[in-house]
Structures are given as structure tokens and as C-alpha cells.
C-alpha positions in Angstrom: 19.0 -11.8 26.8 16.6 -13.3 24.3 13.3 -11.5 24.3 10.5 -14.0 24.6 7.9 -11.6 23.2 9.6 -9.3 20.7 8.4 -5.8 20.0 7.6 -6.6 16.4 7.8 -9.5 14.0 7.1 -9.7 10.2 4.4 -12.0 8.9 6.0 -14.0 6.0 4.1 -16.8 4.2 4.8 -19.2 1.4 3.5 -16.7 -1.1 6.3 -14.3 -0.2 8.9 -17.1 -0.7 7.3 -18.1 -4.0 7.4 -14.6 -5.5 10.9 -14.0 -4.3 12.0 -17.2 -6.0 10.3 -16.2 -9.2 12.4 -13.0 -9.3 15.6 -15.0 -8.5 14.7 -17.4 -11.3 14.0 -14.6 -13.7 17.5 -13.2 -13.5 16.1 -9.6 -13.4 16.8 -8.2 -9.9 16.3 -4.5 -10.6 14.0 -2.1 -12.6 11.6 -4.8 -13.7 7.9 -5.8 -13.8 7.6 -6.7 -10.1 8.3 -3.1 -9.0 5.6 -1.9 -11.5 3.1 -4.5 -10.2 3.8 -3.4 -6.6 3.3 0.2 -7.5 0.0 -0.5 -9.3 -1.3 -2.4 -6.3 -0.5 0.3 -3.8 -1.9 3.1 -6.0 -5.1 1.2 -6.5 -5.5 0.5 -2.7 -4.8 4.1 -1.7 -6.9 5.6 -4.5 -4.2 7.7 -6.3 -3.2 7.8 -10.0 0.5 7.2 -9.4 2.8 5.3 -7.1 6.6 5.4 -7.2 8.5 2.7 -5.3 11.6 3.9 -3.5 14.2 2.4 -1.2 12.6 3.7 2.1 9.9 6.0 3.4 12.6 8.5 4.2 13.7 8.4 0.5 10.1 9.0 -0.5 9.9 12.2 1.5 13.3 13.3 0.2 12.3 12.9 -3.5 9.0 14.7 -2.9 10.8 17.7 -1.4 13.3 17.7 -4.3 10.5 17.3 -6.8 8.6 20.3 -5.3 11.8 22.4 -5.5 12.0 23.0 -1.7 15.4 24.1 -0.6 17.5 26.8 1.1 15.4 29.8 2.5 12.2 27.7 2.6 10.3 26.7 5.7 8.3 23.5 6.1 5.8 23.3 9.0 5.9 19.9 10.7 5.6 18.0 14.0 8.2 17.4 16.7 6.4 14.1 17.7 7.6 11.7 15.0 10.5 9.5 14.0 13.4 11.9 13.3 13.5 11.1 9.6 10.4 13.3 8.9 12.4 16.4 9.9 15.8 15.2 8.7 14.7 15.3 5.1 13.8 18.9 5.5 17.2 19.7 6.9 18.9 17.7 4.1 16.9 19.7 1.5 18.4 22.9 3.0 15.1 24.1 4.3 14.1 24.9 7.9 11.7 22.7 9.9 9.1 24.8 11.7 7.7 22.7 14.5 4.2 23.1 16.0 2.7 21.3 19.0 0.3 18.4 18.8 -3.2 17.6 19.8 -3.2 15.8 23.2 -5.5 13.0 22.0 -4.5 12.3 18.4 -0.8 13.3 18.8 -1.0 14.8 15.3 -0.4 18.5 14.7 -3.0 20.9 15.9 -4.4 22.6 12.8 -4.8 26.0 14.6 -1.2 26.0 15.5 -0.2 25.0 12.0 -2.1 28.0 10.5 -0.4 30.3 13.0 3.0 29.0 11.9 2.6 29.7 8.2 4.7 32.6 6.9 5.6 33.9 3.5 8.5 31.6 3.5 6.4 28.5 4.1 6.6 26.2 1.1 4.9 23.1 2.5 3.2 21.4 5.4 4.7 18.0 6.2 2.1 16.2 8.3 2.8 12.9 10.0 0.1 10.4 10.8 1.5 9.7 14.3 1.2 6.0 15.2 -0.9 5.6 12.1 -3.7 7.9 13.1 -5.1 10.2 10.3 -7.0 12.6 12.7 -6.9 16.2 11.4 -5.5 15.2 8.0 -8.6 16.5 6.2 -8.4 19.8 8.1 -4.7 20.1 7.2 -5.5 19.4 3.5 -8.1 22.3 3.6 -5.5 24.5 5.3 -2.9 23.8 2.7 -5.3 24.5 -0.1 -6.4 27.8 1.6 -2.7 29.0 1.7 -1.9 27.4 -1.7 1.0 25.3 -0.4 1.4 21.5 -0.8 0.5 19.1 2.0 3.0 16.3 2.2 1.5 13.4 4.0 3.8 11.1 5.9 1.7 8.0 5.9 4.6 5.6 6.7 2.7 4.2 9.6 -0.8 4.2 8.1 -1.1 1.9 5.1 -4.6 0.5 4.9 -6.1 3.1 7.3 -9.0 5.3 6.0 -10.6 8.4 7.4 -14.1 9.2 6.4 -13.7 6.7 3.6 -10.6 8.2 2.2 -7.3 6.3 2.2 -4.3 7.6 4.1 -1.8 8.9 1.6 -4.4 10.5 -0.6 -5.1 13.7 1.4 -2.1 15.7 0.3 -0.2 16.6 -2.9 1.7 13.5 -2.2 1.9 10.8 0.4 4.6 8.3 1.5 4.5 4.8 2.9 7.3 2.9 4.6 7.8 -0.9 4.6 10.2 -1.5 7.4 9.7 -5.0 9.0 7.4 -3.5 11.8 5.0 -1.9 9.4 1.6 -3.3 8.2 3.4 -4.8 5.2 7.1 -5.2 4.8 9.6 -5.3 1.9 12.5 -5.5 4.4 13.5 -1.9 3.5 11.4 0.1 1.1 8.9 2.9 0.6 6.3 4.3 -1.8 5.3 7.7 -3.0 1.7 8.1 -4.0 0.2 11.1 -5.8 -2.3 12.3 -8.3 0.2 14.9 -9.6 1.6 13.5 -12.9 4.5 15.9 -13.1 5.5 15.3 -9.5 5.3 11.5 -10.0 7.6 11.8 -13.1 10.0 13.9 -11.1 10.1 11.4 -8.3 10.7 8.5 -10.8 13.6 10.4 -12.2 15.0 11.5 -8.8 15.0 7.9 -7.5 17.0 6.8 -10.5 20.0 9.2 -10.4 18.1 11.9 -12.2 17.7 9.9 -15.4 14.9 10.8 -17.9 12.0 8.3 -17.5 9.3 7.0 -19.7 5.7 6.6 -18.6 6.4 3.2 -16.9 9.2 4.8 -14.9 12.1 3.0 -16.5 15.0 4.7 -18.2 14.3 5.3 -21.9 16.1 3.1 -24.4 17.9 5.7 -26.5 21.5 4.8 -27.1 23.6 6.2 -24.2 20.4 7.2 -22.2 21.5 5.2 -19.1 24.4 7.6 -18.7 22.5 10.8 -19.4 20.8 12.7 -16.6 18.4 15.6 -16.6 18.6 16.6 -12.9 20.6 15.9 -9.7 19.2 12.6 -8.4 19.6 9.8 -5.9 20.0 6.1 -5.9 16.7 5.3 -4.3 15.4 2.5 -6.4 13.5 -0.5 -4.9 14.8 -3.9 -6.0 12.7 -6.5 -7.7 13.3 -8.8 -4.7 11.9 -6.3 -2.3 9.0 -5.6 -4.6 8.2 -9.3 -4.7 7.8 -9.3 -0.9 5.6 -6.2 -1.4 3.3 -7.8 -4.0 2.8 -10.8 -1.8 2.1 -8.7 1.3 -0.3 -6.4 -0.6 -2.1 -9.6 -1.7 -2.5 -10.4 2.0 -3.1 -6.9 3.3 -6.7 -7.3 4.4 -5.8 -10.5 6.3 -2.8 -8.8 7.9 -4.9 -5.8 8.9 -7.6 -8.0 10.4 -5.1 -9.8 12.5 -3.6 -6.5 13.7 -7.0 -5.2 14.6 -7.7 -8.3 16.6 -4.5 -7.8 18.6 -5.3 -4.1 19.2 -8.8 -5.0 20.4 -7.3 -7.6 22.8 -5.0 -5.0 24.2 -7.7 -2.4 24.7 -10.0 -4.9 26.4 -7.1 -6.1 28.7 -5.7 -2.7 29.6 -8.8 -0.5 29.8 -9.1 -1.1 33.6 -5.6 0.2 34.4 -6.2 3.8 35.5 -2.5 4.7 35.2 -2.6 4.2 31.4 -3.8 6.4 28.6 -4.8 4.1 25.7 -4.8 5.0 22.0 -7.7 7.2 20.9 -9.3 6.2 17.6 -11.5 8.7 15.8 -15.0 7.2 15.1 -14.6 8.1 11.4 -11.4 6.2 11.1 -10.8 2.6 10.1 -7.4 1.8 11.7 -4.9 -0.7 10.2 -2.8 -0.4 13.4 0.9 0.1 13.0 2.0 -0.1 16.7 0.3 -0.2 20.0 1.5 2.7 22.1 0.2 3.6 25.6 1.1 6.5 27.8 1.5 6.6 31.5 -0.7 9.2 33.2 0.6 12.7 33.9 1.4 11.5 37.5 4.5 9.8 36.1 7.8 11.3 34.9 10.1 10.2 32.1 12.5 8.3 34.5 9.6 6.2 35.8 8.5 5.4 32.3 12.0 4.3 31.4 12.2 2.0 34.5 8.8 0.5 33.4 10.4 -0.2 30.0 13.5 -1.7 31.5 11.3 -3.9 33.8 9.4 -5.2 30.8 12.6 -6.1 29.0 14.0 -7.8 32.1 10.9 -10.0 32.0 11.5 -10.8 28.3 8.7 -8.5 27.0 9.8 -6.1 24.2 9.2 -2.4 24.8 10.5 0.9 23.7 10.1 4.7 24.2 7.9 6.1 21.5 8.8 8.9 20.4 11.5 11.1 22.0 10.7 14.6 20.6 12.8 15.5 17.6 13.5 19.1 18.7 15.1 17.8 21.9 17.6 15.5 20.1 21.2 16.6 20.0 21.5 17.8 16.3 18.4 19.9 16.6 19.3 21.5 19.9 22.7 22.4 18.5 21.6 23.7 15.1 18.4 25.5 16.0 18.7 26.1 19.7 15.6 24.2 20.7 15.0 23.7 24.4 12.6 21.9 26.7 9.2 23.6 27.2 8.8 24.8 23.6 6.2 22.2 22.7 4.7 21.0 26.0 2.1 18.6 24.7 4.5 16.7 22.5 7.1 16.7 25.2 4.7 15.3 27.8 3.7 12.5 25.4 7.3 11.8 24.5 8.2 11.4 28.2 5.4 9.1 29.1 4.7 6.9 25.9 5.9 3.3 25.5 5.3 0.8 22.8 4.2 -2.7 23.6 4.8 -5.9 21.5 2.6 -5.6 18.5 2.4 -7.8 15.3 -0.1 -9.8 13.4 0.7 -13.2 14.9 0.7 -12.0 18.6 -1.7 -14.3 20.5 -4.1 -13.5 23.3 -2.0 -15.4 25.8 1.0 -13.2 24.9 -1.2 -10.0 25.2 -2.3 -11.1 28.6 1.3 -11.8 29.7 2.3 -8.3 28.4 -0.6 -6.7 30.3 0.2 -8.5 33.5 3.9 -7.6 33.3 3.1 -4.0 32.5 0.7 -3.7 35.5 3.3 -5.3 37.7 6.0 -2.8 36.6 3.6 0.2 37.2 2.8 -1.1 40.7 6.5 -1.5 41.4 7.0 2.2 40.5 4.1 3.2 42.8 5.6 1.2 45.7 9.0 2.8 45.2 7.5 6.2 45.6 6.7 5.3 49.2 
């Protein structure tokens, strides 16, 4: 069935088409000036010295872990309430993810629980800005500094968001953005590492490019035979010039895109605030939100099966919706490898059972927001009636 109101939709203009055609006409489709231009734009916006374009946000996290030398025997404190990639990279590095529960309002890691989880084997804190919210990120940065371990900031959902005037991605030793089509900006697939650490930035440039030595611009040096010489084990995580062209155009339009997303979020809040069965997103007063998704939670009166039926009902009425997020520690590979079970992280589990994403993108109109709200309210009422 075709979804009348999709869950997400990228905002592509003539500028994106123009820059993509420039790259096609140039004949240079990889390791070129468009990638460097995109990197400079993101670094300037975030307020960091360096930016390193990669093929995805996941790839960005992976090169940071490798660049920091994190591997077997190490522990990384992180959240169970996230997209699974933020923990998968820890496992792939050979390290152990150490989960802590989240704050019930922000859905980010509780700093007190993070500190209690730090051991002599802890090599990093990998903090995710859940649903794009940076709450507690400054506290986690102070905690990382206190224990002399790096904070890795997963900002894949928070480009353009600031907290107390500081850009997301700039709180930790390094931050990462993702540019999947549902993000604030998109390159189709792609990501960006941002950092003030020059040595780490150089390591990430090399790691994304099969471990080749790099010059200051991040391209392989031009010594005879250098392309086939490698200084470390690396990955093929480069971002193409075509993807970077999309990124440059989207960064040029970022303020416009954020303003549109804020308007949609405000329309949702105004329309849904009277529905007592819903918990709406909480925005810290010191935060300027760029809004990645719009996720609501059913109240604690509801169970996961009822939330799932609400989602199914929305879809049957051609309104996109999805569960957001199922907890990482309860997914099959984590249960099997580490023995995680239900009840270990109750706040995250409660949110994961009751949260659902509503259609959210820059071009969503108020008529569509009202239709989504009406349908959501109808599906909730249907659940209430079915209870008898």
C-alpha cells in the first residue's frame, strides 16, 4: 500500500541538482575538491578545527574507535537506547559495550550512572544525542575529562543543534554526523567526523582511505607508488564527490531546512499537547533544536503490543509510523553474546516499548500534521475501547 504521508522525505532543490551536475561534468567523482569544501562547511558550522567526510555515520564512529586505539579488552560506556550501529562499532572494534540506563525526560544517558559504570578498563564514553537532544552532553564532557578518557559524541541526529551556544559534535574528543535521507541534511549515504584533535583527524583521514598516508588536505600523497603503500590497517570509507555535492548544497540551505523542521515540530506540539495519553518530546530551555525526528511516547498505561497496534493502525490509514527505538541490549545478537535480559535498563526499556515516530520532514504541511494527529488520536481511542 502506498503511504500517503511518508515517515520522512528528503528536501532536494535545484541547487543540489546543479552541484551534482558540476561534479559529473568535471569527470572527477572521488577524492576531489567537493569533499574538501563539504568538510570545511561542516567544521565551520560546528566550530571544530577539522572535519573528515566518510561513507556513513557508522563509518565515522568506527574510524574514531580505531584512531583512538580502542580494541580487545577495552570497555566503552554507552546507551542501550539508540540505533544499533552505535554499539555495533564497539563490538566490531573488539571492545565491550557497557550499557547504562537513560534519563526519563531526555532519553540520554544519566551522567550519574555513567560515572558508576567507569572501571579501569573503560577507554571511552560513547554518548548518543538521542533523537537529536544534547541534554547532559556538557556534563558527560566534564565527566570524561575528570576520568581522563575521551568522550565520543554520536551527533548523527543533531546537526545544527546547539546547547548553551555550543554546537553538537564539539563537546567530545570527536563527534560524528550522519547524512541518511531522513536527517537534517542528506548526501544519500554519508557521514562526517569532527574534532579539534589534529592527530586523530589525520588518523581518521588515513583510516577512511585504506590506511594510506595522507597529506594535510586528506588526499593521498603524490610520491611514486604511494597509492599502493599503507601505513595502517584501514577501511574503504571514503565519501564520493557526488555525495559531497549534495552535502555542499544542503549545508548552504541548512538554516532554511532547520527553520522548516522547527515549524513542523511546533505544529505537532500545538496539535498534540491536549492528548493526555501522549508524552511529547522535552526540549531543554538552553537548547536550540534542529529537529531530526518527531517521536512521542504513549503513557505508562500502555504496553508494547498496544503501541504496535497504534503504529499498524496509522499505516493502515496511510500515515507513516515506526517504533523508535527498540533497545539494543534486547536485540538477538546482544542477548546471545552478552546474556542481556529484560529489566536490566528499565527506563530505556519502557521508552522503547512505548515510543513511536510520526511523519517528519521539512516540507510537511500543517494539513498533513493535523491529519496525522487526528489519526493518532483515533488509534489511541480504539485501543482504549478494545480494553473494555
